[in-house]
C-alpha positions as semicolon CSV with decimal commas, in nm:
position;residue;x (nm);y (nm);z (nm)
1;X;4,888;-3,757;0,888
2;X;4,835;-3,387;0,926
3;X;4,672;-3,140;0,825
4;X;4,394;-3,272;0,607
5;X;4,389;-3,121;0,300
6;X;4,083;-3,141;0,011
7;X;4,318;-3,322;-0,189
8;X;4,435;-3,540;0,134
9;X;4,039;-3,614;0,218
10;X;3,968;-3,705;-0,153
11;X;4,241;-3,966;-0,137
12;X;4,156;-4,134;0,208
13;X;4,033;-4,455;0,207
14;X;3,844;-4,722;0,424
15;X;4,194;-4,973;0,533
16;X;4,021;-5,323;0,499
17;X;4,251;-5,435;0,800
18;X;4,040;-5,223;1,003
19;X;3,764;-5,446;0,901
20;X;3,355;-5,331;0,936
21;X;3,543;-5,047;1,140
22;X;3,520;-4,706;0,995
23;X;3,896;-4,545;0,988
24;X;3,912;-4,197;1,105
25;X;4,230;-3,888;1,020
26;X;4,254;-3,639;1,237
27;X;4,200;-3,245;1,177
28;X;4,254;-2,911;1,394
29;X;4,040;-2,818;1,682
30;X;3,904;-3,176;1,704
31;X;3,736;-3,236;1,401
32;X;3,813;-3,560;1,254
33;X;3,773;-3,739;0,918
34;X;3,591;-4,077;0,924
35;X;3,599;-4,361;0,651
36;X;3,361;-4,646;0,665
37;X;3,383;-4,981;0,495
38;X;3,327;-4,881;0,138
39;X;3,527;-4,532;0,129
40;X;3,192;-4,392;0,316
41;X;3,341;-4,021;0,407
42;X;3,150;-3,754;0,737
43;X;3,310;-3,559;0,968
44;X;3,274;-3,599;1,345
45;X;3,388;-3,378;1,577
46;X;3,489;-3,476;1,923
47;X;3,490;-3,251;2,248
48;X;3,493;-3,268;2,636
49;X;3,180;-3,221;2,836
50;X;3,155;-3,154;3,224
51;X;3,472;-3,365;3,240
52;X;3,312;-3,657;2,939
53;X;3,474;-3,731;2,622
54;X;3,142;-3,658;2,403
55;X;3,148;-3,737;2,014
56;X;2,859;-3,536;1,714
57;X;2,872;-3,577;1,378
58;X;2,871;-3,326;1,080
59;X;2,785;-3,509;0,811
60;X;2,821;-3,657;0,495
61;X;3,174;-3,529;0,334
62;X;3,151;-3,345;-0,020
63;X;2,955;-3,025;-0,141
64;X;2,673;-2,853;-0,053
65;X;2,353;-2,881;-0,011
66;X;2,365;-3,278;0,025
67;X;2,754;-3,288;0,157
68;X;2,942;-3,049;0,378
69;X;3,289;-2,923;0,252
70;X;3,604;-2,932;0,473
71;X;3,590;-2,528;0,558
72;X;3,249;-2,558;0,708
73;X;3,309;-2,856;0,853
74;X;3,601;-2,686;1,065
75;X;3,396;-2,397;1,116
76;X;3,072;-2,634;1,313
77;X;3,321;-2,777;1,463
78;X;3,527;-2,459;1,638
79;X;3,123;-2,364;1,721
80;X;3,068;-2,712;1,897
81;X;3,408;-2,671;2,094
82;X;3,296;-2,295;2,171
83;X;2,941;-2,447;2,319
84;X;3,119;-2,704;2,517
85;X;3,359;-2,458;2,689
86;X;3,089;-2,276;2,840
87;X;2,876;-2,547;2,970
88;X;2,648;-2,629;2,669
89;X;2,570;-2,942;2,526
90;X;2,611;-2,887;2,104
91;X;2,400;-3,187;2,029
92;X;2,075;-3,082;2,253
93;X;2,176;-2,760;2,077
94;X;2,166;-2,870;1,784
95;X;1,852;-3,074;1,818
96;X;1,706;-2,758;1,952
97;X;1,715;-2,582;1,602
98;X;1,626;-2,848;1,472
99;X;1,297;-2,851;1,661
100;X;1,234;-2,449;1,627
101;X;1,311;-2,516;1,238
102;X;1,034;-2,806;1,222
103;X;0,823;-2,584;1,390
104;X;0,931;-2,322;1,190
105;X;0,771;-2,500;0,896
106;X;0,493;-2,605;0,975
107;X;0,391;-2,324;1,129
108;X;0,456;-2,160;0,777
109;X;0,244;-2,448;0,680
110;X;-0,061;-2,328;0,837
111;X;-0,077;-1,960;0,754
112;X;-0,172;-1,833;0,416
113;X;-0,096;-1,566;0,198
114;X;-0,480;-1,365;0,388
115;X;-0,371;-1,424;0,702
116;X;0,000;-1,342;0,575
117;X;-0,202;-1,011;0,501
118;X;-0,346;-0,951;0,784
119;X;-0,072;-0,931;1,017
120;X;0,167;-0,738;0,785
121;X;-0,162;-0,465;0,754
122;X;-0,230;-0,469;1,099
123;X;0,206;-0,423;1,170
124;X;0,202;-0,177;0,928
125;X;-0,088;0,015;1,019
126;X;0,069;0,282;1,272
127;X;0,311;0,391;1,015
128;X;0,084;0,425;0,760
129;X;-0,088;0,808;0,769
130;X;-0,472;0,735;0,799
131;X;-0,705;0,447;0,863
132;X;-0,817;0,465;0,519
133;X;-0,463;0,378;0,345
134;X;-0,501;0,043;0,550
135;X;-0,863;-0,031;0,429
136;X;-0,808;0,025;0,103
137;X;-0,487;-0,244;0,056
138;X;-0,669;-0,480;0,187
139;X;-0,989;-0,405;0,000
140;X;-0,767;-0,485;-0,296
141;X;-0,623;-0,753;-0,185
142;X;-0,997;-0,924;-0,097
143;X;-1,108;-0,827;-0,475
144;X;-0,814;-0,952;-0,675
145;X;-0,597;-1,156;-0,442
146;X;-0,803;-1,347;-0,196
147;X;-1,021;-1,577;-0,430
148;X;-0,707;-1,693;-0,622
149;X;-0,434;-1,780;-0,413
150;X;-0,564;-1,660;-0,013
151;X;-0,619;-2,011;0,095
152;X;-0,250;-2,098;-0,031
153;X;-0,005;-2,154;0,229
154;X;0,167;-1,836;0,224
155;X;0,533;-2,054;0,168
156;X;0,375;-2,227;-0,203
157;X;0,309;-1,937;-0,340
158;X;0,532;-1,966;-0,650
159;X;0,554;-1,695;-0,992
160;X;0,255;-1,899;-1,168
161;X;0,036;-1,745;-0,923
162;X;0,112;-1,459;-0,916
163;X;0,028;-1,458;-1,267
164;X;-0,313;-1,581;-1,190
165;X;-0,392;-1,312;-0,987
166;X;-0,252;-1,052;-1,258
167;X;-0,298;-1,177;-1,577
168;X;-0,664;-1,102;-1,612
169;X;-0,629;-0,760;-1,502
170;X;-0,296;-0,683;-1,646
171;X;-0,482;-0,518;-1,980
172;X;-0,808;-0,434;-1,873
173;X;-0,674;-0,190;-1,530
174;X;-0,312;-0,125;-1,544
175;X;-0,310;0,106;-1,262
176;X;-0,477;-0,125;-1,002
177;X;-0,249;-0,442;-1,160
178;X;0,063;-0,236;-1,015
179;X;-0,072;-0,194;-0,703
180;X;-0,204;-0,536;-0,638
181;X;0,193;-0,707;-0,820
182;X;0,353;-0,433;-0,535
183;X;0,111;-0,519;-0,263
184;X;0,135;-0,974;-0,356
185;X;0,555;-0,813;-0,323
186;X;0,550;-0,640;-0,006
187;X;0,336;-0,934;0,201
188;X;0,537;-1,223;0,050
189;X;0,878;-1,027;0,194
190;X;0,651;-0,955;0,483
191;X;0,581;-1,321;0,508
192;X;1,016;-1,383;0,445
193;X;1,088;-1,200;0,692
194;X;0,907;-1,379;0,953
195;X;1,003;-1,676;0,865
196;X;0,727;-1,858;0,691
197;X;0,834;-1,794;0,298
198;X;1,198;-1,969;0,271
199;X;1,440;-1,750;0,338
200;X;1,665;-1,807;0,024
201;X;1,425;-1,812;-0,270
202;X;1,343;-1,533;-0,419
203;X;1,027;-1,293;-0,414
204;X;0,839;-1,381;-0,700
205;X;0,636;-1,068;-0,726
206;X;0,914;-0,882;-0,755
207;X;0,921;-0,694;-1,196
208;X;1,270;-0,633;-1,270
209;X;1,489;-0,886;-1,353
210;X;1,144;-1,154;-1,393
211;X;0,774;-1,049;-1,368
212;X;0,890;-0,786;-1,653
213;X;1,026;-1,020;-1,863
214;X;0,605;-1,204;-1,850
215;X;0,339;-0,905;-1,859
216;X;0,420;-0,582;-1,978
217;X;0,490;-0,230;-1,898
218;X;0,193;-0,139;-1,707
219;X;0,267;0,170;-1,917
220;X;0,188;0,079;-2,203
221;X;-0,095;-0,078;-2,186
222;X;-0,275;0,148;-1,927
223;X;-0,632;0,273;-2,084
224;X;-0,747;0,575;-1,813
225;X;-1,067;0,551;-1,808
226;X;-1,189;0,848;-1,688
227;X;-1,448;1,018;-1,408
228;X;-1,760;1,060;-1,574
229;X;-1,780;1,478;-1,591
230;X;-2,013;1,714;-1,699
231;X;-1,971;1,961;-1,974
232;X;-1,902;2,290;-1,793
233;X;-2,188;2,462;-2,039
234;X;-2,477;2,232;-1,775
235;X;-2,295;2,386;-1,442
236;X;-2,492;2,671;-1,379
237;X;-2,809;2,453;-1,425
238;X;-2,677;2,112;-1,227
239;X;-2,612;2,364;-0,926
240;X;-2,967;2,577;-0,922
241;X;-3,036;2,126;-0,899
242;X;-2,784;2,049;-0,602
243;X;-2,891;2,416;-0,400
244;X;-3,204;2,223;-0,388
245;X;-3,069;1,925;-0,229
246;X;-3,057;1,996;0,178
247;X;-2,818;1,841;0,418
248;X;-2,463;1,891;0,482
249;X;-2,327;1,633;0,208
250;X;-2,478;1,882;-0,115
251;X;-2,279;2,200;0,079
252;X;-1,985;2,012;0,098
253;X;-2,059;1,866;-0,271
254;X;-2,092;2,261;-0,289
255;X;-1,763;2,394;-0,192
256;X;-1,561;2,134;-0,364
257;X;-1,663;2,263;-0,666
258;X;-1,672;2,599;-0,629
259;X;-1,291;2,507;-0,520
260;X;-1,159;2,221;-0,790
261;X;-1,089;2,020;-0,478
262;X;-1,109;1,695;-0,396
263;X;-1,362;1,535;-0,188
264;X;-1,147;1,449;0,049
265;X;-1,003;1,747;0,182
266;X;-1,313;1,912;0,205
267;X;-1,495;1,615;0,409
268;X;-1,187;1,653;0,628
269;X;-1,153;2,055;0,649
270;X;-1,171;2,226;1,029
271;X;-1,234;2,559;1,065
272;X;-0,891;2,602;1,215
273;X;-0,821;2,598;0,819
274;X;-1,019;2,865;0,680
275;X;-0,862;3,231;0,719
276;X;-1,231;3,485;0,637
277;X;-1,074;3,789;0,628
278;X;-0,780;3,712;0,382
279;X;-1,094;3,460;0,226
280;X;-0,811;3,173;0,245
281;X;-0,842;2,800;0,306
282;X;-0,580;2,631;0,401
283;X;-0,560;2,256;0,375
284;X;-0,297;2,071;0,592
285;X;-0,067;1,845;0,416
286;X;-0,223;1,550;0,559
287;X;-0,554;1,567;0,391
288;X;-0,392;1,615;0,047
289;X;-0,320;1,351;-0,236
290;X;0,066;1,535;-0,298
291;X;0,117;1,551;0,101
292;X;0,167;1,932;0,028
293;X;-0,032;2,182;0,211
294;X;-0,272;2,388;-0,033
295;X;-0,425;2,678;-0,016
296;X;-0,719;2,782;-0,182
297;X;-0,857;3,111;-0,265
298;X;-1,207;3,173;-0,169
299;X;-1,443;3,348;-0,399
300;X;-1,800;3,555;-0,278
301;X;-1,973;3,219;-0,373
302;X;-1,759;2,971;-0,142
303;X;-1,791;3,257;0,170
304;X;-2,146;3,268;0,145
305;X;-2,156;2,901;0,140
306;X;-1,969;2,877;0,444
307;X;-2,138;3,135;0,661
308;X;-2,468;2,904;0,645
309;X;-2,319;2,661;0,862
310;X;-2,036;2,880;1,063
311;X;-2,297;2,905;1,360
312;X;-2,281;2,476;1,371
313;X;-1,909;2,549;1,467
314;X;-1,800;2,579;1,889
315;X;-1,449;2,521;1,830
316;X;-1,130;2,561;1,599
317;X;-1,121;2,201;1,532
318;X;-1,455;2,149;1,430
319;X;-1,510;1,972;1,082
320;X;-1,688;2,247;0,841
321;X;-1,916;1,987;0,694
322;X;-1,951;1,760;0,970
323;X;-2,089;1,453;0,926
324;X;-2,457;1,253;1,047
325;X;-2,210;1,139;1,358
326;X;-2,095;1,409;1,649
327;X;-1,704;1,464;1,505
328;X;-1,721;1,215;1,227
329;X;-1,679;1,357;0,902
330;X;-1,900;1,301;0,560
331;X;-1,819;0,937;0,409
332;X;-1,734;0,973;0,053
333;X;-2,021;0,790;0,006
334;X;-2,249;1,027;0,055
335;X;-2,155;1,282;-0,169
336;X;-2,137;1,006;-0,455
337;X;-2,464;0,882;-0,346
338;X;-2,634;1,255;-0,352
339;X;-2,457;1,283;-0,738
340;X;-2,582;0,906;-0,811
341;X;-2,945;1,037;-0,676
342;X;-2,964;1,398;-0,856
343;X;-2,875;1,157;-1,239
344;X;-3,054;0,896;-1,202
345;X;-3,346;0,859;-0,882
346;X;-3,700;0,795;-1,060
347;X;-3,559;0,725;-1,402
348;X;-3,643;0,401;-1,572
349;X;-3,343;0,131;-1,710
350;X;-3,334;0,270;-2,023
351;X;-3,376;0,623;-1,952
352;X;-2,970;0,826;-1,950
353;X;-2,880;0,959;-1,709
354;X;-2,987;1,346;-1,592
355;X;-2,654;1,497;-1,522
356;X;-2,391;1,282;-1,752
357;X;-2,105;1,298;-1,972
358;X;-2,074;1,319;-2,300
359;X;-2,024;0,933;-2,306
360;X;-2,402;0,940;-2,116
361;X;-2,199;0,801;-1,809
362;X;-2,383;0,973;-1,485
363;X;-2,155;1,180;-1,375
364;X;-1,943;1,126;-0,978
365;X;-1,798;1,406;-0,770
366;X;-1,430;1,393;-0,861
367;X;-1,533;1,433;-1,220
368;X;-1,648;1,838;-1,123
369;X;-1,274;1,869;-1,151
370;X;-1,218;1,772;-1,518
371;X;-1,525;2,000;-1,597
372;X;-1,330;2,265;-1,362
373;X;-1,018;2,246;-1,614
374;X;-1,223;2,234;-1,961
375;X;-1,372;2,533;-1,808
376;X;-1,038;2,720;-1,706
377;X;-0,901;2,539;-2,068
378;X;-1,162;2,671;-2,304
379;X;-1,206;3,058;-2,137
380;X;-0,828;3,084;-2,164
381;X;-0,705;3,142;-1,834
382;X;-0,294;3,003;-1,815
383;X;-0,255;2,571;-1,805
384;X;-0,055;2,689;-1,480
385;X;-0,310;2,885;-1,282
386;X;-0,535;2,621;-1,327
387;X;-0,293;2,247;-1,225
388;X;-0,251;2,490;-0,918
389;X;-0,554;2,560;-0,805
390;X;-0,606;2,142;-0,859
391;X;-0,346;2,103;-0,646
392;X;-0,228;1,867;-0,920
393;X;0,187;1,757;-0,906
394;X;0,403;1,873;-1,189
395;X;0,570;1,569;-1,334
396;X;0,879;1,766;-1,425
397;X;1,063;1,707;-1,100
398;X;1,341;1,996;-1,222
399;X;1,058;2,200;-1,220
400;X;0,851;2,142;-0,970
401;X;1,145;2,163;-0,762
402;X;1,220;2,541;-0,827
403;X;0,845;2,662;-0,842
404;X;0,772;2,638;-0,500
405;X;0,478;2,977;-0,605
406;X;0,159;2,880;-0,543
407;X;0,048;3,215;-0,713
408;X;-0,255;3,274;-0,493
409;X;-0,326;3,611;-0,570
410;X;-0,339;3,494;-0,962
411;X;-0,559;3,275;-0,899
412;X;-0,828;3,433;-0,740
413;X;-0,970;3,588;-1,033
414;X;-1,002;3,261;-1,172
415;X;-1,177;3,162;-0,912
416;X;-1,407;3,395;-0,889
417;X;-1,496;3,368;-1,254
418;X;-1,554;3,010;-1,246
419;X;-1,782;3,080;-0,903
420;X;-1,990;3,321;-1,116
421;X;-2,010;3,066;-1,397
422;X;-2,132;2,841;-1,189
423;X;-2,349;3,026;-1,026
424;X;-2,340;3,187;-0,672
425;X;-2,492;3,021;-0,400
426;X;-2,795;3,263;-0,293
427;X;-2,681;3,504;0,002
428;X;-3,012;3,438;0,184
429;X;-2,962;3,064;0,185
430;X;-3,076;3,028;0,577
431;X;-2,849;2,863;0,770
432;X;-2,854;2,487;0,843
433;X;-2,835;2,510;1,200
434;X;-3,149;2,736;1,137
435;X;-3,335;2,464;0,922
436;X;-3,285;2,187;1,200
437;X;-3,397;2,434;1,448
438;X;-3,727;2,453;1,254
439;X;-3,761;2,090;1,200
440;X;-3,724;2,028;1,564
441;X;-3,951;2,279;1,685
């Protein structure tokens, strides 16, 4: 019959004279088309292993996924012959692959979405900026995802399951919901790489061309719930109340307020970042939300406050506002609980917080940045100066690429005026070390 073609494969028929024995039509490379009674067609390859002739079936003739076309059959025959030439049994090798695939499927069935998520976080932990990022990752999943699909086999997670997670939060907390979607997508991609999800199935959490057809864009449903902030006219009274609070958290919060800084950068601040002579604090990129170094001019009030904790330091890498455990920073919770206590401690359940925003909500540490912003605009300070003071990233990428000057000295009068508005930290305030020594005595 000669070399097989698609037409000759389709036209091949069983010879009734052969009875129940199949008929074979040869191709190149040891490949044969086998036609059984009833014109059932399949492929086989003949090869020699260790001096003995062997045969291996390659599957039924037809189109994928159920059948094997001629071109694919030739490729499989070549692979089998190549294995035999190096002393490997193609049948045993195929059986080994099938067994490995079976074990992979069994393993995938045992891997829940939660297990896959935790494995991915662990694998990526070393590449993330800090431990807090890994914790935030898992906290988001623990709150919104694990209760819904955490126990599902990660191989079975489908679009309907992703939507079960996202729909309840998409309209209420769209920013969080968008972050949750991205993290689900990352977990499912990681699971596919590990062989825990089929490689030929698209990620059900992808946005473009998929969930974008089911959910509105986050920016169109984003309802920003701002951090509660104190009206700027009450800052002097608040700072007086804050100065009556003992402990490192109160000092760290006061410094954050005076510099308009995020509390995270203040909590991680080291003495080597402070130039007392130049009255400048340079926060490293690793501690900043925008991942860029940030210089802050230090007002006389801020310098006075630093003087109260200076004698606690022994080396440049010591924390400026250390936590209770040696070498460990203050926690976010320490500052949050401080402000919460100032606002609500001792009040009845129906009483409004002492320190509250215009909606009646108790203020929080981050809200004092908004207080500073409101003060600066009300007093007529240029908006770019207050934006630089707050270390906000310019959303105009072109402008940001050229506006690289941080205008440190132009910001200094503004920060001095802000400190004056808040009320200076008394110069005679005793250092925290002296206070601790008195308590120890």
